[in-house]
C-alpha positions in Angstrom: -45.9 92.9 -14.2 -44.4 90.7 -16.9 -44.5 86.9 -17.0 -41.0 86.6 -15.4 -41.5 89.2 -12.7 -44.8 88.0 -11.2 -45.1 88.7 -7.5 -45.4 85.4 -5.6 -47.7 87.1 -3.1 -50.2 87.5 -5.9 -50.3 83.9 -7.1 -50.6 82.1 -3.7 -54.2 82.0 -2.4 -54.6 79.0 -0.1 -53.5 79.2 3.5 -50.9 76.4 3.0 -49.3 78.4 0.1 -49.1 81.8 1.8 -45.6 83.2 1.8 -43.5 83.2 5.0 -40.6 85.6 5.5 -38.2 84.9 8.3 -35.7 87.6 9.1 -32.9 87.6 11.8 -30.6 90.2 13.3 -27.6 88.7 15.2 -24.8 90.7 16.6 -22.9 88.8 19.4 -20.8 91.8 20.3 -23.9 93.8 21.1 -25.8 90.8 22.6 -28.4 91.1 19.8 -30.2 87.8 18.7 -33.7 88.8 17.2 -36.2 87.2 14.8 -39.0 88.8 12.8 -41.4 86.6 10.9 -44.0 87.9 8.4 -46.8 85.9 6.8 -50.1 86.2 5.1 -53.1 84.4 6.4 -56.6 84.4 5.0 -59.4 85.1 7.4 -62.9 83.5 7.7 -64.5 86.8 6.4 -62.5 86.9 3.1 -59.8 89.4 4.3 -56.1 88.9 4.4 -54.1 89.2 7.6 -50.5 90.2 7.7 -49.2 88.4 10.7 -45.9 89.5 12.3 -44.1 87.7 15.1 -40.9 89.1 16.7 -38.7 88.7 19.7 -35.4 87.3 20.9 -34.3 84.1 19.3 -35.1 81.1 21.6 -38.3 82.7 22.9 -41.9 82.6 21.7 -41.8 86.4 21.3 -44.9 88.5 20.5 -47.3 88.5 17.6 -49.6 91.0 15.9 -51.9 90.9 12.9 -53.4 93.6 10.7 -56.3 92.9 8.3 -56.5 94.0 4.6 -59.3 93.8 2.2 -57.2 92.5 -0.7 -54.1 90.4 -1.4 -52.5 93.3 -3.2 -52.9 95.6 -0.1 -51.7 92.9 2.2 -48.6 92.2 0.0 -47.8 95.9 -0.1 -48.0 96.1 3.7 -45.8 93.0 4.1 -43.2 94.4 1.6 -43.0 97.8 3.5 -42.6 96.0 6.8 -39.9 93.7 5.4 -38.0 96.7 3.9 -38.1 98.6 7.2 -36.6 95.6 9.0 -34.0 95.0 6.4 -33.0 98.7 6.7 -32.5 98.0 10.5 -30.1 95.1 9.9 -32.4 92.1 9.6 -31.6 89.6 6.8 -32.5 86.1 5.6 -35.5 84.1 4.5 -34.7 80.5 5.6 -36.9 77.8 7.1 -34.8 77.8 10.2 -35.7 81.4 10.8 -38.5 80.4 13.0 -39.5 82.0 16.3 -37.3 79.7 18.1 -34.4 80.1 15.7 -34.3 76.4 14.6 -34.0 75.3 18.2 -36.7 74.1 20.5 -37.8 76.5 23.2 -36.8 75.8 26.7 -39.2 73.5 28.6 -41.0 75.2 31.5 -41.7 73.1 34.6 
């Protein structure tokens, strides 16, 4: 890669600098309001986890993580997952694209 096209995944190594990709799919006519969040997290054993969380906006949703031996492999997996979701109509990468969709989750009593 050239200097101007460097992959941000490859330059961020600390847990506070790991990329976060928030995607949404909203279609009121079909009652669709979903989120999908991808992030990279280092493990205690030197691997990199691709953490994905998904569900209906306004809920806590579900979460799954997969471990990879290198940042490059984890970034490739993250890119493939993001591409698959974008093909299914998900879009965005905004801070408010959180599991609760920018709103607080309903309080349980």
